[in-house]
PyMOL Python script that loads the backbone (N, CA, C, O; Angstrom):
from pymol import cmd

cmd.read_pdbstr("""\
ATOM      1  N   MET A   1      99.326 119.304  96.792  1.00  0.00           N
ATOM      2  CA  MET A   1     100.204 118.354  97.436  1.00  0.00           C
ATOM      3  C   MET A   1     101.627 118.593  96.957  1.00  0.00           C
ATOM      4  O   MET A   1     101.925 118.406  95.778  1.00  0.00           O
ATOM      5  N   LEU A   2     102.476 118.991  97.828  1.00  0.00           N
ATOM      6  CA  LEU A   2     103.901 119.175  97.538  1.00  0.00           C
ATOM      7  C   LEU A   2     104.147 119.929  96.239  1.00  0.00           C
ATOM      8  O   LEU A   2     104.925 119.485  95.395  1.00  0.00           O
ATOM      9  N   GLY A   3     103.484 121.065  96.081  1.00  0.00           N
ATOM     10  CA  GLY A   3     103.685 121.870  94.899  1.00  0.00           C
ATOM     11  C   GLY A   3     102.810 121.479  93.720  1.00  0.00           C
ATOM     12  O   GLY A   3     102.914 122.074  92.647  1.00  0.00           O
ATOM     13  N   LEU A   4     101.965 120.502  93.902  1.00  0.00           N
ATOM     14  CA  LEU A   4     101.056 120.068  92.842  1.00  0.00           C
ATOM     15  C   LEU A   4      99.623 120.203  93.348  1.00  0.00           C
ATOM     16  O   LEU A   4      98.995 119.205  93.701  1.00  0.00           O
ATOM     17  N   PRO A   5      99.106 121.423  93.385  1.00  0.00           N
ATOM     18  CA  PRO A   5      97.799 121.646  93.999  1.00  0.00           C
ATOM     19  C   PRO A   5      96.649 120.906  93.320  1.00  0.00           C
ATOM     20  O   PRO A   5      95.628 120.651  93.959  1.00  0.00           O
ATOM     21  N   ASP A   6      96.789 120.558  92.043  1.00  0.00           N
ATOM     22  CA  ASP A   6      95.723 119.857  91.341  1.00  0.00           C
ATOM     23  C   ASP A   6      95.935 118.346  91.282  1.00  0.00           C
ATOM     24  O   ASP A   6      95.180 117.629  90.626  1.00  0.00           O
ATOM     25  N   HIS A   7      96.970 117.872  91.976  1.00  0.00           N
ATOM     26  CA  HIS A   7      97.268 116.439  91.986  1.00  0.00           C
ATOM     27  C   HIS A   7      96.149 115.704  92.717  1.00  0.00           C
ATOM     28  O   HIS A   7      95.868 116.011  93.875  1.00  0.00           O
ATOM     29  N   PRO A   8      95.496 114.725  92.054  1.00  0.00           N
ATOM     30  CA  PRO A   8      94.411 113.999  92.719  1.00  0.00           C
ATOM     31  C   PRO A   8      94.948 113.094  93.835  1.00  0.00           C
ATOM     32  O   PRO A   8      96.044 112.542  93.736  1.00  0.00           O
ATOM     33  N   VAL A   9      94.161 112.960  94.878  1.00  0.00           N
ATOM     34  CA  VAL A   9      94.541 112.134  96.022  1.00  0.00           C
ATOM     35  C   VAL A   9      93.398 111.182  96.337  1.00  0.00           C
ATOM     36  O   VAL A   9      92.234 111.581  96.371  1.00  0.00           O
ATOM     37  N   VAL A  10      93.739 109.926  96.567  1.00  0.00           N
ATOM     38  CA  VAL A  10      92.774 108.932  97.033  1.00  0.00           C
ATOM     39  C   VAL A  10      93.304 108.429  98.364  1.00  0.00           C
ATOM     40  O   VAL A  10      94.438 107.956  98.448  1.00  0.00           O
ATOM     41  N   ALA A  11      92.491 108.529  99.399  1.00  0.00           N
ATOM     42  CA  ALA A  11      92.925 108.142 100.738  1.00  0.00           C
ATOM     43  C   ALA A  11      92.357 106.775 101.112  1.00  0.00           C
ATOM     44  O   ALA A  11      91.173 106.498 100.918  1.00  0.00           O
ATOM     45  N   ALA A  12      93.223 105.938 101.648  1.00  0.00           N
ATOM     46  CA  ALA A  12      92.825 104.620 102.148  1.00  0.00           C
ATOM     47  C   ALA A  12      92.940 104.629 103.668  1.00  0.00           C
ATOM     48  O   ALA A  12      93.819 105.277 104.237  1.00  0.00           O
ATOM     49  N   GLU A  13      92.037 103.898 104.308  1.00  0.00           N
ATOM     50  CA  GLU A  13      92.070 103.836 105.772  1.00  0.00           C
ATOM     51  C   GLU A  13      93.326 103.092 106.232  1.00  0.00           C
ATOM     52  O   GLU A  13      93.796 102.168 105.568  1.00  0.00           O
ATOM     53  N   HIS A  14      93.845 103.503 107.354  1.00  0.00           N
ATOM     54  CA  HIS A  14      95.024 102.854 107.936  1.00  0.00           C
ATOM     55  C   HIS A  14      94.672 102.353 109.322  1.00  0.00           C
ATOM     56  O   HIS A  14      93.734 102.878 109.923  1.00  0.00           O
ATOM     57  N   PRO A  15      95.365 101.377 109.859  1.00  0.00           N
ATOM     58  CA  PRO A  15      96.538 100.708 109.300  1.00  0.00           C
ATOM     59  C   PRO A  15      96.143  99.690 108.235  1.00  0.00           C
ATOM     60  O   PRO A  15      95.045  99.133 108.255  1.00  0.00           O
ATOM     61  N   ILE A  16      97.070  99.465 107.305  1.00  0.00           N
ATOM     62  CA  ILE A  16      96.836  98.482 106.250  1.00  0.00           C
ATOM     63  C   ILE A  16      97.487  97.151 106.616  1.00  0.00           C
ATOM     64  O   ILE A  16      96.942  96.092 106.305  1.00  0.00           O
ATOM     65  N   ALA A  17      98.633  97.191 107.265  1.00  0.00           N
ATOM     66  CA  ALA A  17      99.404  95.977 107.539  1.00  0.00           C
ATOM     67  C   ALA A  17      98.628  94.929 108.324  1.00  0.00           C
ATOM     68  O   ALA A  17      98.866  93.733 108.160  1.00  0.00           O
ATOM     69  N   SER A  18      97.705  95.362 109.173  1.00  0.00           N
ATOM     70  CA  SER A  18      96.985  94.392 110.000  1.00  0.00           C
ATOM     71  C   SER A  18      95.677  93.917 109.368  1.00  0.00           C
ATOM     72  O   SER A  18      94.930  93.167 109.995  1.00  0.00           O
ATOM     73  N   ARG A  19      95.393  94.337 108.146  1.00  0.00           N
ATOM     74  CA  ARG A  19      94.149  93.944 107.470  1.00  0.00           C
ATOM     75  C   ARG A  19      94.271  92.545 106.881  1.00  0.00           C
ATOM     76  O   ARG A  19      95.339  92.128 106.433  1.00  0.00           O
ATOM     77  N   THR A  20      93.157  91.838 106.893  1.00  0.00           N
ATOM     78  CA  THR A  20      93.123  90.524 106.262  1.00  0.00           C
ATOM     79  C   THR A  20      93.008  90.696 104.753  1.00  0.00           C
ATOM     80  O   THR A  20      92.642  91.775 104.286  1.00  0.00           O
ATOM     81  N   PRO A  21      93.310  89.661 103.985  1.00  0.00           N
ATOM     82  CA  PRO A  21      93.120  89.763 102.539  1.00  0.00           C
ATOM     83  C   PRO A  21      91.685  90.155 102.166  1.00  0.00           C
ATOM     84  O   PRO A  21      91.488  90.936 101.235  1.00  0.00           O
ATOM     85  N   ALA A  22      90.707  89.639 102.855  1.00  0.00           N
ATOM     86  CA  ALA A  22      89.313  89.975 102.562  1.00  0.00           C
ATOM     87  C   ALA A  22      89.037  91.453 102.848  1.00  0.00           C
ATOM     88  O   ALA A  22      88.316  92.109 102.096  1.00  0.00           O
ATOM     89  N   GLU A  23      89.607  91.970 103.924  1.00  0.00           N
ATOM     90  CA  GLU A  23      89.440  93.392 104.241  1.00  0.00           C
ATOM     91  C   GLU A  23      90.120  94.268 103.188  1.00  0.00           C
ATOM     92  O   GLU A  23      89.586  95.310 102.809  1.00  0.00           O
ATOM     93  N   MET A  24      91.295  93.850 102.716  1.00  0.00           N
ATOM     94  CA  MET A  24      91.997  94.614 101.689  1.00  0.00           C
ATOM     95  C   MET A  24      91.221  94.604 100.377  1.00  0.00           C
ATOM     96  O   MET A  24      91.153  95.621  99.686  1.00  0.00           O
ATOM     97  N   ARG A  25      90.640  93.462 100.033  1.00  0.00           N
ATOM     98  CA  ARG A  25      89.836  93.381  98.813  1.00  0.00           C
ATOM     99  C   ARG A  25      88.634  94.308  98.914  1.00  0.00           C
ATOM    100  O   ARG A  25      88.317  95.022  97.963  1.00  0.00           O
ATOM    101  N   ALA A  26      87.962  94.300 100.064  1.00  0.00           N
ATOM    102  CA  ALA A  26      86.799  95.169 100.263  1.00  0.00           C
ATOM    103  C   ALA A  26      87.210  96.634 100.157  1.00  0.00           C
ATOM    104  O   ALA A  26      86.491  97.438  99.563  1.00  0.00           O
ATOM    105  N   MET A  27      88.359  96.985 100.728  1.00  0.00           N
ATOM    106  CA  MET A  27      88.841  98.367 100.649  1.00  0.00           C
ATOM    107  C   MET A  27      89.123  98.731  99.196  1.00  0.00           C
ATOM    108  O   MET A  27      88.739  99.807  98.738  1.00  0.00           O
ATOM    109  N   ALA A  28      89.790  97.840  98.473  1.00  0.00           N
ATOM    110  CA  ALA A  28      90.105  98.098  97.067  1.00  0.00           C
ATOM    111  C   ALA A  28      88.831  98.274  96.254  1.00  0.00           C
ATOM    112  O   ALA A  28      88.757  99.152  95.394  1.00  0.00           O
ATOM    113  N   GLU A  29      87.847  97.461  96.516  1.00  0.00           N
ATOM    114  CA  GLU A  29      86.577  97.577  95.792  1.00  0.00           C
ATOM    115  C   GLU A  29      85.891  98.908  96.084  1.00  0.00           C
ATOM    116  O   GLU A  29      85.243  99.477  95.205  1.00  0.00           O
ATOM    117  N   ARG A  30      86.027  99.410  97.315  1.00  0.00           N
ATOM    118  CA  ARG A  30      85.439 100.715  97.662  1.00  0.00           C
ATOM    119  C   ARG A  30      86.184 101.859  96.985  1.00  0.00           C
ATOM    120  O   ARG A  30      85.585 102.887  96.671  1.00  0.00           O
ATOM    121  N   LEU A  31      87.496 101.688  96.756  1.00  0.00           N
ATOM    122  CA  LEU A  31      88.324 102.783  96.250  1.00  0.00           C
ATOM    123  C   LEU A  31      88.569 102.755  94.746  1.00  0.00           C
ATOM    124  O   LEU A  31      89.033 103.751  94.192  1.00  0.00           O
ATOM    125  N   VAL A  32      88.276 101.657  94.073  1.00  0.00           N
ATOM    126  CA  VAL A  32      88.673 101.504  92.676  1.00  0.00           C
ATOM    127  C   VAL A  32      88.104 102.600  91.780  1.00  0.00           C
ATOM    128  O   VAL A  32      88.805 103.073  90.886  1.00  0.00           O
ATOM    129  N   ASP A  33      86.874 103.014  91.986  1.00  0.00           N
ATOM    130  CA  ASP A  33      86.311 104.068  91.141  1.00  0.00           C
ATOM    131  C   ASP A  33      87.016 105.404  91.370  1.00  0.00           C
ATOM    132  O   ASP A  33      87.210 106.178  90.432  1.00  0.00           O
ATOM    133  N   GLN A  34      87.397 105.669  92.614  1.00  0.00           N
ATOM    134  CA  GLN A  34      88.133 106.911  92.902  1.00  0.00           C
ATOM    135  C   GLN A  34      89.520 106.884  92.267  1.00  0.00           C
ATOM    136  O   GLN A  34      89.982 107.894  91.736  1.00  0.00           O
ATOM    137  N   VAL A  35      90.173 105.750  92.318  1.00  0.00           N
ATOM    138  CA  VAL A  35      91.509 105.614  91.713  1.00  0.00           C
ATOM    139  C   VAL A  35      91.420 105.801  90.202  1.00  0.00           C
ATOM    140  O   VAL A  35      92.214 106.539  89.618  1.00  0.00           O
ATOM    141  N   ALA A  36      90.459 105.138  89.572  1.00  0.00           N
ATOM    142  CA  ALA A  36      90.286 105.271  88.128  1.00  0.00           C
ATOM    143  C   ALA A  36      90.011 106.723  87.745  1.00  0.00           C
ATOM    144  O   ALA A  36      90.583 107.231  86.780  1.00  0.00           O
ATOM    145  N   ALA A  37      89.145 107.385  88.492  1.00  0.00           N
ATOM    146  CA  ALA A  37      88.830 108.784  88.199  1.00  0.00           C
ATOM    147  C   ALA A  37      90.069 109.664  88.357  1.00  0.00           C
ATOM    148  O   ALA A  37      90.286 110.576  87.559  1.00  0.00           O
ATOM    149  N   ALA A  38      90.875 109.398  89.370  1.00  0.00           N
ATOM    150  CA  ALA A  38      92.088 110.191  89.584  1.00  0.00           C
ATOM    151  C   ALA A  38      93.084 109.983  88.447  1.00  0.00           C
ATOM    152  O   ALA A  38      93.799 110.914  88.077  1.00  0.00           O
ATOM    153  N   LEU A  39      93.140 108.784  87.895  1.00  0.00           N
ATOM    154  CA  LEU A  39      94.077 108.504  86.811  1.00  0.00           C
ATOM    155  C   LEU A  39      93.704 109.199  85.514  1.00  0.00           C
ATOM    156  O   LEU A  39      94.587 109.555  84.733  1.00  0.00           O
ATOM    157  N   VAL A  40      92.428 109.399  85.268  1.00  0.00           N
ATOM    158  CA  VAL A  40      92.013 110.010  83.999  1.00  0.00           C
ATOM    159  C   VAL A  40      91.668 111.482  84.125  1.00  0.00           C
ATOM    160  O   VAL A  40      91.446 112.147  83.113  1.00  0.00           O
ATOM    161  N   ARG A  41      91.618 112.005  85.340  1.00  0.00           N
ATOM    162  CA  ARG A  41      91.273 113.416  85.549  1.00  0.00           C
ATOM    163  C   ARG A  41      92.259 114.302  84.815  1.00  0.00           C
ATOM    164  O   ARG A  41      93.469 114.076  84.845  1.00  0.00           O
ATOM    165  N   GLY A  42      91.724 115.306  84.161  1.00  0.00           N
ATOM    166  CA  GLY A  42      92.563 116.262  83.458  1.00  0.00           C
ATOM    167  C   GLY A  42      92.958 115.837  82.056  1.00  0.00           C
ATOM    168  O   GLY A  42      93.679 116.561  81.370  1.00  0.00           O
ATOM    169  N   SER A  43      92.504 114.688  81.627  1.00  0.00           N
ATOM    170  CA  SER A  43      92.832 114.232  80.267  1.00  0.00           C
ATOM    171  C   SER A  43      92.031 114.983  79.247  1.00  0.00           C
ATOM    172  O   SER A  43      92.172 114.737  78.049  1.00  0.00           O
TER     173      SER A  43
END
""", "prot")
cmd.dss("prot")
cmd.show_as("cartoon", "prot")
cmd.util.cbc("prot")
cmd.orient("prot")
C-alpha cells in the first residue's frame, strides 16, 4: 500500500454513513480481531 507492501489492511464494508449504531457495533465486533492482529503484526 503506497510504498508499504507489508502494511496490514483491514477492510470495512461501505457505505458507513448510512449505518445505524447497531449496524456499526456489529461491524466493529466482526472486525476487532483483525484490527488487533494488524496492530501487533511484525512485533
